[in-house]
N, C-alpha and C positions, 0 to 999 in steps of 0.2 A: 450514441458513441459510449462504449460500457467504461470509460478513462472519465468522462465528464459524468457521467451515473455515479461513479466512486466515489471521487475526487469531491462530490457537491456533497456524496452523506459522510463521507469520511469529514470534512468540514464543519460539521453542523456538528457531528456527533466529538469528535476530541476535542481537548483543549488546546495543542497548537495546529499552527498552520500545516494545513496539507497542499501541496506544488506539482506538478508535472517538469519541472527543471525546476536547478538551486535557481533563485533569483539573484539580484544582482546583492542585495544583504537582507538574509533570511535570516540574522536573530539566530540566537543560542541554540534555539531548540524549534525543528520542523520534521516533517516527512517529506518524503518525496515518492510520487506513486509514478509508476511506469509500469507499460503494458508491452511483455519484451517477447510473443509469441499469440499467436489464434488458430483456430480449426474450423468449421462449422460441418453436419449433420443432421442431414433433415431436418433442417430449419432450429437448431440448436446451434448457441453458440458456444468455443470455449475459449478463454481467453487464461493465458499465463500474466496474473498480474501481482509484480514488486513493490514491496511498501518498504522504502528506508526509513531507519527512524537517525535521523543525527541528535547529537547533544554534548554539553563539552566533559562529562567523563564517560566512559566505560557501562557502567552500574546505569548513569542516567539513560543511557541508549537502551539497553536493557529491556529497562522498565516501560520508558514507551512503547519497544517491542512487543511487550505484552499485550498495552494498552492499543494499540493498532493491533493485533491480532486478533483481538475480542473485537474491534469493532468492525473488521473486515468478518470475519466471522458471520455475525449482524447486519449484513446489508444482503439476509436473503430476504429479509423484511420488504423489499423493495420486492416490484410487478415484475422488473425488467429480469431479477436474478432466480435464480432454479437453486443452483446449489453453488456451495462457497468450499473448498477445500483447502486445509493447510498441507502445502508440498513440503514445504526443510523453511527453515528461520535458523538462522548464525550469526556470529561475531561478522561484520564486514566493514572492521577498519577501514580508512583513506588513509594511509602510511607513507602515500607522497603530499598529501593537503592537513599531514597528520590532523584529522578528522575522526572524532568517535563516531561511529553508527553500525546499525542490526540490518538484514535486509530480512523479512517476510516472504515466501514466493507460494503466490496460491494459483488453484486453477478456478477460474470462476465460470459456471456456467450461466449462459443469460439467453435470451433475446431479443434483438435488433430491436431498437424502437424508432 
């Protein structure tokens, strides 16, 4: 499962915790990893992955976004991942919860393990 592979890698290299959903008490700074879609062609899978960076200020969320993008792009060192492309990243502040966050969306090409 590509989400678990990426989750384990990101938790190993990023200083802030990475979750697949927001836990009850996540702390001030954390990431949420989410697969938003996928396809498969000739045995090679493509997943659209969103990485959300949560922080107490917009500036800190933007800094985390930069670190998160670098970590995601570096997942090509994993055997299962063949290519990672940044699709887009942007301010994604949750105005309902008044919580600063950025979101980076990636196209991840991988093999199923």
